[in-house]
GUDRENMI-388031 format. One record per residue (C-alpha): x, y, z; residue in three letters. Coordinates in steps of 0.5 Angstrom, whole numbers, plus 500, padded with zeros to 3 digits. Example, Ala and Ser with C-alpha at 12.3 -4.5 7.8 and 13.67 -1.06 7.14 Angstrom:
! residues 2
PT   c1   c2   c3  resn
PT  525  491  516   ala
PT  527  498  514   ser
***
This chain:
! residues 822
PT   c1   c2   c3  resn
PT  306  807  826   met
PT  310  804  832   asp
PT  307  797  831   glu
PT  308  797  824   thr
PT  315  799  824   glu
PT  317  793  829   lys
PT  313  788  825   ala
PT  318  791  819   ile
PT  324  791  823   leu
PT  323  784  826   glu
PT  320  780  820   pro
PT  319  773  824   thr
PT  313  777  827   lys
PT  310  778  819   ala
PT  311  771  818   gly
PT  317  772  813   val
PT  323  768  814   lys
PT  328  774  813   leu
PT  334  776  817   lys
PT  333  782  821   ala
PT  340  785  819   glu
PT  338  785  812   asn
PT  331  789  813   val
PT  330  796  814   asp
PT  325  802  813   ile
PT  325  807  808   cys
PT  321  812  812   tyr
PT  316  811  818   pro
PT  310  808  816   pro
PT  304  813  815   ile
PT  297  813  817   phe
PT  292  818  816   gln
PT  285  819  817   ser
PT  280  825  820   gly
PT  281  830  815   gly
PT  288  831  815   glu
PT  292  828  809   phe
PT  299  829  806   asp
PT  300  825  800   leu
PT  308  826  800   lys
PT  313  821  802   pro
PT  316  826  807   ser
PT  309  826  811   ala
PT  308  823  818   ala
PT  303  820  822   ser
PT  300  824  828   asn
PT  298  822  835   asp
PT  291  822  834   glu
PT  287  815  834   leu
PT  285  813  827   leu
PT  278  816  825   tyr
PT  273  811  822   tyr
PT  266  814  822   asp
PT  261  813  816   ser
PT  264  817  810   gly
PT  271  817  812   ser
PT  278  815  809   val
PT  284  812  812   val
PT  291  812  808   ile
PT  296  807  810   cys
PT  303  808  806   ala
PT  309  803  808   ile
PT  316  803  805   gly
PT  321  798  807   ser
PT  328  796  805   arg
PT  331  789  803   tyr
PT  339  789  802   asn
PT  339  796  801   ser
PT  334  796  796   tyr
PT  327  800  797   cys
PT  320  798  796   ser
PT  313  802  797   asn
PT  306  800  798   ile
PT  300  805  799   ala
PT  293  803  800   arg
PT  286  807  801   ser
PT  281  804  806   phe
PT  274  807  805   leu
PT  269  807  811   ile
PT  261  807  809   asp
PT  264  810  802   ala
PT  259  816  800   thr
PT  258  816  792   pro
PT  263  821  791   leu
PT  269  817  794   gln
PT  267  811  791   ser
PT  267  814  784   lys
PT  274  817  786   ala
PT  277  811  788   tyr
PT  274  807  782   glu
PT  277  812  777   ala
PT  284  812  781   leu
PT  284  805  781   leu
PT  283  805  773   lys
PT  288  811  772   ala
PT  294  807  776   gln
PT  293  801  772   glu
PT  293  805  766   ala
PT  300  808  768   ala
PT  303  801  770   ile
PT  301  798  763   ser
PT  304  804  760   ala
PT  311  802  763   leu
PT  313  798  757   lys
PT  320  798  754   pro
PT  321  803  749   gly
PT  315  807  751   asn
PT  317  814  754   lys
PT  317  815  762   val
PT  311  821  761   ser
PT  307  816  757   ala
PT  305  813  764   ala
PT  303  820  767   tyr
PT  299  821  760   gln
PT  295  814  761   ala
PT  293  816  768   ala
PT  291  823  766   phe
PT  287  821  760   ser
PT  283  816  764   val
PT  281  821  770   val
PT  279  826  764   glu
PT  275  821  761   lys
PT  271  818  767   asp
PT  271  824  772   ala
PT  273  830  769   pro
PT  271  834  775   glu
PT  277  831  779   leu
PT  282  833  774   val
PT  285  839  778   pro
PT  285  834  785   asn
PT  290  829  781   leu
PT  297  829  783   thr
PT  302  832  779   lys
PT  306  826  778   asn
PT  305  818  778   ala
PT  311  816  782   gly
PT  318  816  781   thr
PT  324  811  779   gly
PT  326  807  786   ile
PT  332  802  787   gly
PT  338  804  792   leu
PT  335  811  793   glu
PT  327  811  795   phe
PT  326  817  790   arg
PT  330  817  783   glu
PT  330  824  781   ser
PT  331  823  773   gly
PT  325  818  773   leu
PT  320  822  775   ile
PT  313  819  772   leu
PT  310  826  770   asn
PT  308  829  763   ala
PT  315  832  761   lys
PT  320  826  762   asn
PT  322  824  755   asp
PT  327  818  758   arg
PT  326  812  755   val
PT  323  806  759   val
PT  328  800  759   lys
PT  327  792  762   ala
PT  329  791  769   lys
PT  327  798  771   met
PT  323  799  777   ile
PT  318  804  779   phe
PT  314  806  785   asn
PT  308  808  781   val
PT  304  813  786   ser
PT  298  817  784   ile
PT  292  820  788   gly
PT  287  825  789   phe
PT  288  831  794   gln
PT  283  835  798   asn
PT  277  832  795   leu
PT  270  835  799   gln
PT  265  831  802   asn
PT  258  835  803   gln
PT  258  835  810   thr
PT  259  839  816   asn
PT  264  834  820   asn
PT  271  837  819   pro
PT  274  830  820   lys
PT  270  828  814   lys
PT  269  834  810   gln
PT  276  834  806   thr
PT  279  827  804   phe
PT  284  824  800   ser
PT  286  818  796   leu
PT  293  815  795   leu
PT  295  808  791   leu
PT  302  806  790   ala
PT  305  800  788   asp
PT  312  797  786   thr
PT  313  795  779   val
PT  318  792  775   ile
PT  319  793  768   val
PT  319  786  764   gly
PT  320  784  757   asp
PT  313  785  755   lys
PT  309  786  761   asn
PT  310  790  768   pro
PT  310  786  774   glu
PT  307  789  780   val
PT  311  786  786   val
PT  306  789  791   thr
PT  300  786  788   ser
PT  299  781  794   lys
PT  296  786  798   ser
PT  289  787  794   ser
PT  286  794  792   lys
PT  280  792  789   ala
PT  274  796  791   val
PT  271  790  795   lys
PT  277  789  799   asp
PT  278  796  801   val
PT  271  798  802   ala
PT  269  797  810   tyr
PT  262  798  813   ser
PT  263  799  821   phe
PT  257  803  823   asn
PT  251  799  819   glu
PT  247  798  826   asp
PT  248  805  828   glu
PT  245  808  822   glu
PT  240  803  822   glu
PT  238  805  829   glu
PT  238  812  827   glu
PT  234  812  821   gln
PT  227  811  824   pro
PT  229  816  829   lys
PT  230  821  824   ala
PT  224  820  820   lys
PT  220  820  827   ser
PT  223  827  829   glu
PT  222  830  822   ala
PT  214  828  822   asn
PT  214  831  829   gly
PT  212  825  832   thr
PT  215  820  837   glu
PT  216  813  834   ala
PT  212  808  838   phe
PT  216  802  840   pro
PT  210  797  838   ser
PT  211  800  831   lys
PT  219  799  831   thr
PT  223  793  829   thr
PT  229  790  832   leu
PT  236  793  830   arg
PT  238  786  829   ser
PT  232  784  824   asp
PT  233  791  821   asn
PT  241  789  820   his
PT  239  782  817   glu
PT  234  785  812   ile
PT  238  790  809   ser
PT  244  785  809   lys
PT  239  780  805   glu
PT  236  786  801   glu
PT  244  788  799   leu
PT  245  781  797   arg
PT  239  780  793   arg
PT  241  787  789   gln
PT  248  784  788   his
PT  245  778  785   gln
PT  240  781  780   ala
PT  246  785  777   glu
PT  250  779  777   leu
PT  244  775  773   ala
PT  244  781  768   arg
PT  252  781  767   gln
PT  252  773  767   lys
PT  246  773  762   asn
PT  250  778  757   glu
PT  256  774  758   glu
PT  253  767  756   thr
PT  249  770  750   ala
PT  256  773  748   arg
PT  259  766  749   arg
PT  254  762  745   leu
PT  253  767  740   ala
PT  260  767  738   gly
PT  260  759  738   gly
PT  264  758  744   gly
PT  260  753  747   asn
PT  267  750  750   gly
PT  268  743  747   ala
PT  268  738  754   gly
PT  274  734  754   asp
PT  270  729  759   asn
PT  266  726  753   arg
PT  270  719  752   ser
PT  270  718  744   ser
PT  269  711  741   ala
PT  275  707  743   lys
PT  279  704  737   thr
PT  282  697  738   thr
PT  289  696  735   thr
PT  290  690  730   asp
PT  290  684  734   leu
PT  295  679  732   ile
PT  296  672  736   ala
PT  300  668  730   tyr
PT  303  671  724   lys
PT  302  665  720   asn
PT  300  658  721   val
PT  307  655  723   asn
PT  307  659  729   asp
PT  301  655  732   leu
PT  303  650  738   pro
PT  302  643  736   pro
PT  295  640  738   pro
PT  296  636  745   lys
PT  289  633  744   ala
PT  282  636  741   met
PT  281  640  747   met
PT  281  648  749   ile
PT  288  650  750   gln
PT  291  657  752   ile
PT  297  660  750   asp
PT  299  665  755   gln
PT  306  667  751   lys
PT  302  669  745   asn
PT  295  671  749   glu
PT  291  666  745   ala
PT  285  661  746   val
PT  285  655  742   leu
PT  278  652  741   leu
PT  277  645  737   pro
PT  272  647  731   ile
PT  271  641  726   tyr
PT  277  638  728   gly
PT  281  644  727   ile
PT  285  648  733   met
PT  282  655  731   val
PT  286  661  735   pro
PT  283  667  738   phe
PT  286  673  741   his
PT  284  673  748   val
PT  282  681  747   ala
PT  277  679  743   thr
PT  273  675  748   ile
PT  268  679  752   arg
PT  266  674  757   thr
PT  267  667  759   val
PT  263  662  764   ser
PT  261  655  766   ser
PT  255  651  769   gln
PT  254  644  770   gln
PT  247  640  769   asp
PT  244  635  773   thr
PT  247  629  768   asn
PT  254  632  771   arg
PT  255  635  764   asn
PT  259  641  764   cys
PT  259  647  759   tyr
PT  263  652  758   ile
PT  260  659  754   arg
PT  265  664  751   ile
PT  262  670  748   ile
PT  266  674  743   phe
PT  266  682  742   thr
PT  263  683  736   val
PT  263  690  732   pro
PT  257  693  730   gly
PT  253  692  737   thr
PT  251  697  742   pro
PT  256  695  747   phe
PT  262  695  741   ser
PT  260  700  735   pro
PT  264  700  729   his
PT  271  703  729   asp
PT  276  705  724   thr
PT  279  698  725   asn
PT  273  694  724   ser
PT  271  698  718   met
PT  277  696  714   lys
PT  274  689  714   his
PT  266  690  712   gln
PT  265  684  709   gly
PT  268  680  715   ala
PT  263  675  719   ile
PT  264  675  726   tyr
PT  263  669  731   leu
PT  259  671  737   lys
PT  258  666  741   glu
PT  261  658  742   val
PT  259  653  747   ser
PT  263  646  749   phe
PT  261  640  753   arg
PT  265  636  757   ser
PT  265  631  762   lys
PT  271  634  766   asp
PT  269  639  771   pro
PT  276  640  774   arg
PT  279  642  767   his
PT  273  647  765   ile
PT  274  651  771   ser
PT  281  651  770   glu
PT  280  653  763   val
PT  275  659  765   val
PT  280  661  771   gly
PT  286  662  766   val
PT  282  665  761   ile
PT  279  670  766   lys
PT  286  672  769   thr
PT  290  672  762   leu
PT  284  677  759   arg
PT  285  681  765   arg
PT  292  682  765   gln
PT  291  684  757   val
PT  286  689  758   met
PT  290  692  764   ala
PT  296  693  759   arg
PT  292  696  754   glu
PT  288  701  758   ser
PT  294  703  761   glu
PT  297  704  754   arg
PT  291  708  751   ala
PT  292  712  757   glu
PT  299  714  756   arg
PT  298  715  749   ala
PT  293  721  750   thr
PT  298  724  755   leu
PT  301  731  754   val
PT  308  730  753   thr
PT  311  734  759   gln
PT  318  738  759   glu
PT  324  735  762   lys
PT  326  736  769   leu
PT  332  740  770   gln
PT  335  738  777   leu
PT  337  743  782   ala
PT  344  740  784   gly
PT  348  746  780   asn
PT  345  752  781   arg
PT  342  751  788   phe
PT  340  746  793   lys
PT  333  742  792   pro
PT  328  744  797   ile
PT  326  737  800   lys
PT  320  735  804   leu
PT  322  728  807   his
PT  317  722  809   asp
PT  311  723  805   leu
PT  306  718  802   trp
PT  303  720  795   ile
PT  296  719  793   arg
PT  294  716  788   pro
PT  298  710  791   val
PT  303  706  786   phe
PT  300  700  784   gly
PT  303  693  786   gly
PT  303  689  792   arg
PT  308  689  798   gly
PT  309  694  804   arg
PT  308  701  802   lys
PT  314  706  803   ile
PT  314  713  804   pro
PT  318  718  799   gly
PT  321  725  799   thr
PT  319  731  795   leu
PT  324  735  792   glu
PT  323  742  788   ala
PT  328  743  783   his
PT  329  748  777   val
PT  322  747  773   asn
PT  318  742  777   gly
PT  317  737  783   phe
PT  320  730  783   arg
PT  317  725  788   tyr
PT  321  718  789   ser
PT  322  712  794   thr
PT  327  707  795   thr
PT  324  703  789   arg
PT  327  706  782   pro
PT  320  705  779   glu
PT  316  709  784   glu
PT  318  716  781   arg
PT  313  722  779   val
PT  315  728  776   glu
PT  310  734  777   val
PT  312  740  772   met
PT  311  747  775   phe
PT  308  749  768   gly
PT  303  743  769   asn
PT  300  746  776   ile
PT  294  749  775   lys
PT  292  750  783   his
PT  297  748  789   ala
PT  294  747  796   phe
PT  297  747  803   phe
PT  292  744  808   gln
PT  295  743  815   pro
PT  292  738  820   ala
PT  287  741  825   glu
PT  281  737  825   lys
PT  284  732  820   glu
PT  289  726  821   met
PT  293  729  815   ile
PT  297  735  813   thr
PT  298  735  806   leu
PT  300  739  799   val
PT  296  738  793   his
PT  297  739  786   phe
PT  291  740  781   his
PT  294  739  774   leu
PT  292  742  767   his
PT  294  736  764   asn
PT  294  728  766   his
PT  300  725  768   ile
PT  301  717  770   met
PT  302  716  777   val
PT  304  708  777   gly
PT  299  706  772   asn
PT  294  711  774   lys
PT  292  717  770   lys
PT  290  723  774   thr
PT  290  730  774   lys
PT  290  731  782   asp
PT  297  729  786   val
PT  297  729  793   gln
PT  303  728  798   phe
PT  301  728  806   tyr
PT  304  725  812   val
PT  299  722  818   glu
PT  300  727  824   val
PT  297  722  829   met
PT  298  714  830   asp
PT  291  710  830   val
PT  292  707  837   val
PT  287  702  840   gln
PT  287  700  847   thr
PT  287  692  848   leu
PT  284  692  855   gly
PT  278  696  852   gly
PT  277  700  858   gly
PT  276  707  859   lys
PT  282  711  861   arg
PT  282  717  866   ser
PT  283  723  863   ala
PT  288  725  869   tyr
PT  292  719  867   asp
PT  299  722  867   pro
PT  301  717  861   asp
PT  295  719  857   glu
PT  297  727  858   ile
PT  304  725  856   glu
PT  301  721  850   glu
PT  297  727  848   glu
PT  302  732  849   gln
PT  307  728  845   arg
PT  302  727  839   glu
PT  300  735  839   arg
PT  308  736  839   asn
PT  308  732  833   arg
PT  303  735  829   lys
PT  306  742  830   asn
PT  312  740  828   lys
PT  310  737  822   ile
PT  305  743  820   asn
PT  311  747  821   met
PT  316  743  816   asp
PT  310  743  811   phe
PT  310  751  812   gln
PT  317  752  811   ser
PT  317  748  805   phe
PT  311  752  802   val
PT  314  758  804   asn
PT  321  756  800   arg
PT  317  754  794   val
PT  313  760  794   asn
PT  319  764  794   asp
PT  322  760  788   leu
PT  315  761  784   trp
PT  316  769  786   gly
PT  322  769  781   gln
PT  321  773  775   pro
PT  321  767  770   gln
PT  315  764  774   phe
PT  311  770  773   ser
PT  307  768  767   gly
PT  305  761  771   leu
PT  301  765  777   asp
PT  303  760  782   leu
PT  302  760  789   glu
PT  300  755  795   phe
PT  293  757  797   asp
PT  290  755  804   gln
PT  283  753  805   pro
PT  279  757  809   leu
PT  276  753  814   arg
PT  271  757  817   asp
PT  267  758  811   leu
PT  267  750  810   gly
PT  261  746  810   phe
PT  259  738  810   his
PT  256  735  803   gly
PT  256  729  799   val
PT  260  730  792   pro
PT  261  723  790   phe
PT  259  717  795   lys
PT  260  719  802   ser
PT  260  725  806   ser
PT  266  730  806   ala
PT  268  737  809   phe
PT  268  742  803   ile
PT  272  748  804   val
PT  273  754  799   pro
PT  279  757  798   thr
PT  281  764  794   ser
PT  280  761  787   ser
PT  277  754  788   cys
PT  272  750  792   leu
PT  276  743  795   val
PT  275  737  799   glu
PT  282  734  799   leu
PT  282  729  805   val
PT  277  724  802   glu
PT  278  720  795   thr
PT  276  722  790   pro
PT  278  729  791   phe
PT  274  735  789   leu
PT  277  741  786   val
PT  273  746  782   val
PT  276  752  779   thr
PT  271  758  781   leu
PT  273  762  774   ser
PT  270  756  771   glu
PT  263  756  774   ile
PT  257  759  770   glu
PT  252  759  775   ile
PT  250  755  782   val
PT  243  752  783   asn
PT  241  751  790   leu
PT  236  745  790   glu
PT  231  743  795   arg
PT  231  749  799   val
PT  225  750  803   gly
PT  222  751  810   leu
PT  222  744  814   gly
PT  228  741  810   gln
PT  234  739  814   lys
PT  238  739  808   asn
PT  239  742  801   phe
PT  243  740  794   asp
PT  248  744  790   met
PT  248  744  783   thr
PT  254  747  780   val
PT  254  749  772   val
PT  260  750  768   phe
PT  261  755  763   lys
PT  263  749  758   asp
PT  256  746  757   phe
PT  258  740  754   lys
PT  261  738  761   arg
PT  257  735  766   asp
PT  254  739  772   val
PT  257  737  779   leu
PT  252  735  784   arg
PT  254  736  792   ile
PT  248  733  796   asp
PT  245  733  803   ser
PT  248  740  805   ile
PT  245  742  812   pro
PT  240  747  812   ser
PT  244  751  817   ser
PT  250  752  812   ser
PT  245  756  807   leu
PT  246  763  809   asp
PT  254  762  809   gly
PT  254  759  803   ile
PT  250  764  799   lys
PT  254  770  803   glu
PT  260  767  800   trp
PT  258  766  793   phe
PT  255  773  793   asp
PT  262  776  795   thr
PT  266  772  790   thr
PT  261  774  785   asp
PT  258  768  783   ile
PT  251  768  781   lys
PT  246  763  785   tyr
PT  239  761  784   tyr
PT  234  757  789   glu
PT  229  752  787   ser
PT  225  747  791   lys
PT  226  741  786   leu
PT  232  737  783   asn
PT  232  739  776   leu
PT  234  734  770   asn
PT  241  738  768   trp
PT  243  734  762   arg
PT  236  735  759   gln
PT  237  743  760   ile
PT  244  743  758   leu
PT  242  739  751   lys
PT  236  744  750   thr
PT  241  750  751   ile
PT  246  747  746   leu
PT  241  745  741   asp
PT  238  752  741   asp
PT  242  757  744   pro
PT  238  763  741   gln
PT  232  761  744   ser
PT  235  760  751   phe
PT  238  767  750   ile
PT  231  770  747   asp
PT  227  767  753   asp
PT  232  771  758   gly
PT  237  766  759   gly
PT  238  763  766   trp
PT  232  767  769   glu
PT  228  761  768   phe
PT  231  759  775   leu
PT  229  765  778   asn
PT  224  763  783   leu
PT  221  770  785   glu
PT  220  772  778   ala
PT  216  765  777   ser
PT  212  766  783   asp
PT  210  773  781   ser
PT  208  771  774   glu
PT  204  765  778   ser
PT  200  770  782   asp
PT  198  775  776   asn
PT  195  769  773   ser
PT  191  767  779   gln
PT  189  774  780   glu
PT  186  774  772   ser
PT  182  768  773   asp
PT  175  770  774   gln
PT  170  766  779   gly
PT  175  762  782   tyr
PT  175  761  790   glu
PT  180  757  793   pro
PT  177  752  798   ser
PT  179  747  803   asp
PT  179  741  798   ile
PT  183  744  793   glu
PT  188  746  798   glu
PT  189  738  800   glu
PT  189  737  792   ser
PT  195  742  791   val
PT  199  739  797   ser
PT  197  732  794   glu
PT  200  734  788   glu
PT  206  736  791   glu
PT  207  730  795   asp
PT  207  726  788   ser
PT  208  730  782   asp
PT  208  724  777   ser
PT  201  722  779   glu
PT  198  729  779   ser
PT  201  731  772   leu
PT  198  725  769   val
PT  192  723  773   glu
PT  189  730  775   ser
PT  189  732  767   glu
PT  185  726  765   glu
PT  180  727  771   glu
PT  179  734  769   glu
PT  177  733  762   glu
PT  172  727  764   asp
PT  169  732  769   glu
PT  168  737  764   ser
PT  165  733  758   glu
PT  161  728  762   glu
PT  159  730  770   glu
PT  160  737  770   asn
PT  154  740  774   gly
PT  150  734  775   lys
PT  146  733  782   thr
PT  146  728  787   trp
PT  140  724  784   glu
PT  143  724  777   glu
PT  149  721  780   leu
PT  146  716  784   glu
PT  141  714  778   arg
PT  147  713  774   glu
PT  151  709  779   ala
PT  145  704  780   ser
PT  144  703  772   asn
PT  151  701  771   ala
PT  151  696  777   asp
PT  145  693  774   lys
PT  148  693  767   glu
PT  154  689  770   lys
PT  149  684  774   gly
PT  150  687  781   val
PT  144  687  785   glu
PT  145  691  791   ser
PT  151  695  794   asp
PT  154  695  801   ser
PT  153  701  805   glu
PT  160  703  805   glu
PT  161  702  797   glu
PT  155  707  796   arg
PT  159  712  801   lys
PT  165  711  798   arg
PT  162  712  791   arg
PT  159  718  793   lys
PT  165  722  796   met
PT  169  720  790   lys
PT  163  724  786   ala
PT  163  730  791   tyr
PT  170  731  790   gly
PT  170  731  782   lys
PT  164  736  782   ser
PT  168  741  787   arg
PT  174  740  783   ala
PT  176  747  779   pro
PT  177  747  772   pro
PT  184  746  769   ser
PT  185  753  767   ser
PT  184  756  774   ser
PT  191  753  776   phe
PT  197  757  774   pro
PT  201  753  769   lys
PT  207  750  773   arg
PT  214  749  769   asn
PT  215  742  768   lys
PT  222  742  767   leu
PT  226  737  771   arg
***
C-alpha cells in the first residue's frame, strides 16, 4: 500500500509526465487477501503479507485524483483458481460489462444495476445473494455522488458526459476447503466510465481484466510434486524413486498437455468460425489481386499537320510529343513510345547494323484486351519492325534515346495510375491556433523520396487530425491522417542502429512517387566509424572508452526524445474525439522475438500486443493478428536445425505469408506465444502448396467444411488413422528392406510416388511368387533373344539382387495411403 501510494504521489515513478502538485489519492490503496475481504471504499489494507497460495484471491483497489477530479479502478487476481472462482469471475466480468453498456444517454440509472443483475441471475443464479447491492456511483469532484448510485431504485436519467465509478463484486463466497485463508473469498471489479453520445468510454481499460491476464499459477511445481506422493500414501505404499519422474519433466509435460488441450479447443472454434464465414459467402475479396491494367488513349499527334517535317528517310524521335517516327514505304509513320515493348540492336559479320522494335499488341498473353482495345476490334496491329543501317553510331544512339524516353513515360504513367487508385484523405488541420504542434526534429523517412542529390532530414509534427513530415525542400512533404493509421509502433534502439516510429496504414498514400502502406521515421543512434589504420585498439584506451560513452549518451538521448514524443501523442489520442480510432503506440516485445526470412534476407521478427512485425530491414513486415486464420509450422521434425512458418489469412484470396529458416530453438517459444494469443497452429513435416489448397477451398467451401475444416493439417489425427490402417492389414510384417524403401521414399518423394506404384503393379501381374530358377531362366532367354551370349558375373549379381528386392516388396495395399496434398 505504501509503495503504491508513493507511486501515485510521484508520477515520474509510474513513467507519467504529470506535475506532482496536481496529483493526489482518493483513499489509501487497498490490497486484500487471505480470507479477509471488505468491498467498501472505506476498507483499509491490513499489516499481513499478501497470501497467494493455490486457490486464493488478491483484490487491489486504487483511487487517485488529478486536478481534484477523482478516478477509481479495482481488479481481482486469481491464483490457481478453483472451478467456483473461475465461474464467479467470468459471471462478474460479464455483469460489469453489461452494466457499463447500459450507461447510455436517455437510460435510467437503475438500468445499469438491472443489466448486471440479470446476467448473474442467468449465468450463476446461486451467486445472486452474494452480489453487491449496487453497481457503483457517480464520480467527479466527489468520490461518491450520492444522487447517482447505480442501484435498482434510482430513476434519474443518464446524460452524456456523466462519469461513473462502475464497481461491482461478489461478497463472502465459500470454497470447499478447511484452510481459513482460502475458505472465504470475494471478487471486485471497478472502472471509471465516461458516458458518451453513443457508447460509454472506459478510461481505465488499459488495465486488462480478461481472465488470461488476471489468472496466475505460482505453485505448479509444488502441486505436481505432491500428487505422486499423495497417491502413494493413499495406496499404503511408498513411492519408489525409480518409478517417479523428475519434477521438471512433469512440469513440461503438463505445460505441453495444457497447450494441446487449448489448441484442440481453438481448432473447434476456428472450424466453426470458418464454416460460418464460408457459408455466409464472406470469402473476403482480396485487394492484392491486381486487375488488368487499362491503357488510356495514346495520342502523339492530333492531325497530320502536327508531324515534324522529315529531315531524311531515317528513324526520328520526337521527345516533345513522345513519338518515334519510322520510315515505312517512303512515309514517316509515327508511333507513340508507350506502344513499344522492347527495342534492341545487333551487328552482323558484314558490318550491317539492325534495329528491332517489338510493339505491345493487345490480345497476347502479356497484354490482354482491355476496354480501350475492345473499341477497335477490327484494327490491325503492327507486331514487329526491323531496319538495317550502315551507321552503327546512329543505331546505338536511337536505341538509347527510345529506351530513355520509354522509361520516363512508363514511370509517369505508373505513378498516375497509382495516384488514381488512392483513397482521398481528409485535409490536415494545423495546430497553430489551438495548441502548439508536437514536434520531433532531424528525422529520416522510409520509403525515401525520389530524385538525386543529398538526402536531407526533416521534422515530424503532430497536428489536430494528423502528422506532417517536411524537409527544407517544398516538394518533400508527407501527411499521415490519424484516421488512416491502422497500427502505430515505437521501437527504441537496443541492439539496432536506429530508433523509429512506424505507421501501418489502412489505405495507401504517396511518399514522393512511391505508393505505400508503411511509413517510417527514424534516427541513426550510432555513426558508422571505420579506423583507417586497420589495427585493433585497446579496450582500455581512454579515447575508446570516451567514444563509447558518448555513443551511449547519444542513444539514450534519442530514445528519450522519441519516448517523450510518443507519450505526448498518446495523450493527444486519449482525447474523446479520437476514442473511435483506438490508437496507441505499440512497442515490440523483444524477448519474444525470433530470427527468420520473411522476404529475401534474414531479419529479427518481433511480436507486439496486436501484430507480428519487422521494422528495421526493408521491405517491412506488419501482420495483424486479428486477420490470421491459422498458422502452419512446416518442416518440423527431429534433426532439423530450422523450420518454416506459413501464415494463412482469413481472406482466402490473399496469398499466404511464408517466414522461412526459423531456428528450431525458437519453436517452443513461438508455440507458447501463439497459444497465449489464441491463434490456432498446426505442424507438418513438409512444405505444402498453399495456393492450390486455398483455391480448392474457395472452389468448393462446402466440401472443406464437411471434411472437418482445417483438421486435415492435424498430424496427430492423421498418424492415428495411419496406425489403424496398418493394424488392419493382414499378413504384413515389416522387414529391414522395407524400412530402407520407406526411408528412400522420404528422401525422394517424387520418385517414390511414381515409380514404386508402377513396380508394384508389374510384380503383382508378372513376377509375384517366382523362384530363383525361373528368374534365371527368363533372364538367360531374354539375353539370347537380344543376341547376348554371356553376361559378366557382376551383371548377373546385379540382376539377381534386383529380382530379390522385387520379390520381397510388400503389396501396394499394405502401405497406408499418405496424403498427396502439397
